[in-house]
SEMIDREN-12979 format. One line per 4 residues: number of its first residue (from 0); their letters; for each residue x, y, z of C-alpha. Coordinates in pm, 1 decimal, decimal comma, always signed. Each point is the difference from the previous one (the first is absolute). Last residue first. Layout:
N
NUM	A	X:Y:Z; ...
***
This chain:
188
187	QKIP	+1205,0:+7747,4:-7233,4; +361,5:+111,0:+6,4; +174,9:-5,8:+332,1; +303,6:+218,7:+68,6
183	CGPD	-148,0:+317,7:-151,4; +284,8:+256,8:+3,5; +105,3:-101,5:-350,5; -328,7:+154,2:-133,4
179	TQNS	-148,6:-238,1:-256,1; -276,7:-73,0:+246,4; -134,4:+358,1:-24,4; -359,2:-54,2:-121,3
175	TTCG	-68,1:-319,2:+195,6; +82,9:+182,3:+319,9; +316,5:+17,5:+203,7; -28,8:+203,6:+318,8
171	DDMS	+308,0:-152,0:+163,3; -160,4:-347,5:-0,3; +289,9:-211,2:+124,1; -19,8:+154,2:+347,3
167	STDD	-365,0:-105,7:+24,0; +73,9:-120,3:+355,1; -153,9:-347,3:-41,3; +280,0:-126,6:-219,7
163	MVLV	-6,5:-378,6:-19,0; +314,1:-194,8:-73,6; -18,1:-370,6:-65,8; +338,2:-165,1:-18,5
159	IDML	+67,1:-327,9:-174,4; +333,8:-177,0:+11,8; +11,4:-314,5:-211,1; +169,2:-334,5:+46,9
155	TDPA	-75,0:-272,1:-255,2; +333,4:+16,7:-183,1; +210,7:-72,4:+308,6; -182,4:-312,3:+117,1
151	AQGA	-126,4:-49,9:+354,2; -48,9:-291,2:+237,3; -114,2:-51,3:+356,9; -12,5:-288,7:+245,4
147	AAVT	-104,6:-35,2:+363,7; +56,6:-257,0:+276,2; -91,0:-46,5:+367,9; +132,0:-305,4:+183,7
143	INSC	-192,2:-73,7:+319,6; +173,6:-123,8:+314,4; -97,6:-162,9:+331,0; -325,0:-172,8:-100,7
139	VAGC	+159,7:-210,2:-272,3; +292,8:-74,4:+232,8; -212,0:-219,5:+228,7; -376,9:-41,4:-31,4
135	GILT	-7,8:-260,4:+277,2; -286,8:+120,1:+217,9; +208,5:+222,6:+226,3; +207,0:+108,3:-300,9
131	GLKM	-314,7:+170,6:-124,9; +45,1:+261,9:+269,9; +279,9:+128,8:-221,1; -281,7:+143,6:-211,5
127	FSTA	-7,7:+298,9:+231,8; +323,1:+169,3:-93,8; +124,1:-134,8:-330,3; +355,6:+46,2:-121,0
123	MPDV	-1,0:+137,7:-352,3; +234,0:-126,7:-269,4; +47,0:+253,6:-279,7; +24,7:-92,6:-364,7
119	ANVI	+55,5:+233,3:-295,0; -5,3:-45,2:-375,8; +101,1:+263,4:-257,5; -23,8:-63,1:-373,3
115	VGQQ	+155,7:+255,9:-234,1; -68,8:+6,1:-370,1; +98,7:-146,6:-333,7; -300,7:-29,6:-229,3
111	TSGD	-326,1:-188,3:-39,0; -322,9:+89,6:-177,6; -337,8:-60,7:+166,1; -130,3:+360,0:-22,5
107	PNTV	+59,4:+53,0:+372,6; +367,4:-92,5:-45,5; +136,4:-342,6:+89,8; +349,9:-8,5:+144,8
103	EDVT	+309,2:-173,0:-139,6; +291,7:+9,0:+240,6; +206,1:+231,5:+217,8; +14,9:-119,5:+358,7
99	VFVK	-18,2:+167,4:+342,4; -47,9:-204,9:+317,6; -100,3:+177,3:+324,0; +34,9:-175,3:+339,9
95	PGSA	+316,7:-212,6:-2,4; +147,2:+175,4:-303,3; +120,2:-213,5:-292,2; -32,8:+247,6:-286,7
91	GCET	-15,3:+276,7:+255,8; -161,3:+112,1:+322,7; +46,9:-90,5:+368,5; +340,7:+167,1:+34,8
87	AAIG	-147,0:+333,0:-114,4; -247,1:-8,1:+289,9; -367,7:+13,4:-97,5; -181,3:+309,5:+130,6
83	NIEA	-153,7:+174,0:-300,9; +313,9:+194,8:-93,1; +188,4:-330,6:+9,5; -252,0:-159,1:-236,6
79	SDCA	+46,1:+288,3:-243,9; +378,2:-31,9:+16,7; -37,3:-376,2:-49,0; -207,8:+52,9:-314,3
75	AATA	+246,5:+256,6:-135,5; +300,8:-225,8:+62,0; -172,5:-305,0:-147,3; -115,3:+191,2:-308,4
71	ATIA	+345,1:+150,2:-60,8; +179,5:-334,5:+39,4; -252,1:-185,9:-215,6; +12,5:+270,0:-266,9
67	ASLS	+381,6:-6,6:+1,7; -9,0:-379,2:-40,0; -249,1:+34,2:-286,2; +213,8:+256,6:-178,6
63	TAGP	+2,7:+376,8:-65,9; -207,4:+107,3:+300,5; -201,1:+323,8:-15,8; -334,2:-180,3:-41,6
59	MARA	+32,8:-213,2:+318,7; -12,6:+256,5:+282,6; -374,6:+69,8:-31,9; -70,3:-373,7:+19,1
55	GAIA	+190,9:-25,8:+327,6; -191,0:+290,8:+152,9; -330,9:-152,3:-114,3; +94,3:-338,5:+147,0
51	AADV	+109,2:+159,9:+328,7; -325,5:+195,6:+30,1; -204,2:-315,4:-61,2; +218,0:-199,1:+240,1
47	IKSL	-43,2:+255,8:+280,5; -374,9:+39,5:-50,3; -47,7:-377,0:+9,5; +214,6:-27,7:+311,3
43	RAQI	-222,3:+252,3:+179,2; -315,9:-185,7:-107,8; +156,2:-330,7:+111,5; +89,0:+148,8:+340,1
39	LYAR	-357,5:+126,3:+40,4; -144,9:-339,3:-95,1; +238,1:-179,1:+238,0; -112,0:+228,6:+284,3
35	GADV	-365,0:-77,4:-79,2; +77,6:-372,7:-14,5; +167,6:+31,3:+340,7; -298,6:+172,8:+157,1
31	ALGA	-266,0:-226,3:-154,8; +197,0:-321,0:+56,9; +74,3:+107,4:+354,8; -369,6:+52,5:+66,1
27	LIGL	-65,9:-350,1:-135,9; +285,9:-152,2:+202,4; -111,4:+179,1:+316,1; -358,8:-115,4:-53,8
23	LIFA	+122,0:-361,3:-34,2; +215,9:+26,4:+313,6; -287,7:+160,1:+188,8; -239,1:-276,2:-111,0
19	LTIF	+246,6:-272,3:+104,3; +31,0:+152,3:+346,3; -377,5:+43,3:+28,4; -54,4:-363,7:-97,6
15	ILIQ	+255,9:-128,9:+252,3; -142,3:+216,9:+280,3; -351,4:-120,8:-80,7; +110,1:-355,0:+71,5
11	GKES	+108,1:+82,9:+355,9; -294,2:-164,1:+175,9; -187,5:-243,8:-218,9; -35,0:-279,1:+255,6
7	KLTT	-163,5:-305,7:-155,3; +325,6:-197,1:-2,1; +62,3:+61,1:+371,4; -356,7:-86,2:+94,2
3	NVAM	+20,4:-324,2:-197,0; +333,8:-105,4:+159,4; -130,3:+58,0:+353,9; -283,7:-239,2:-70,0
***
């Protein structure tokens, strides 16, 4: 009889369920926080590699040979990455964080040409997802690798500036009758 009363006792079971529920909620909250951080890091990396690819593509046209173009593009891309917070030692043709290569890129119209391809990876240590190690998640829950890629070709770059004059300073009293006057900067 003493065995039956001991087996029927449910005291302490709620503590196990609450503990497991808190661990699960912590992992889910950690996933949301750490995934949000990873998204922001990826967005930052994406901006850095896009700017580096454009800078590298701008440096290519002045080169006289392919090796000179590669050297100029890599240097310009790494200078751009350094301005945006990547150390110079972490960028290059075999950099540990930012990789710069010159290869065939596809233009928006579908044609291909020589261009600059910039790839970046950044390992991110998680904060809250480390709770997953309590249930056997291991290294997957400790680190997330964030990556971004960008490419640009020299002939597809274009600078466009829109200037709007809301001061009427370009008018100078010009009318349709005196537009041949050299003092009229804008002809209608």
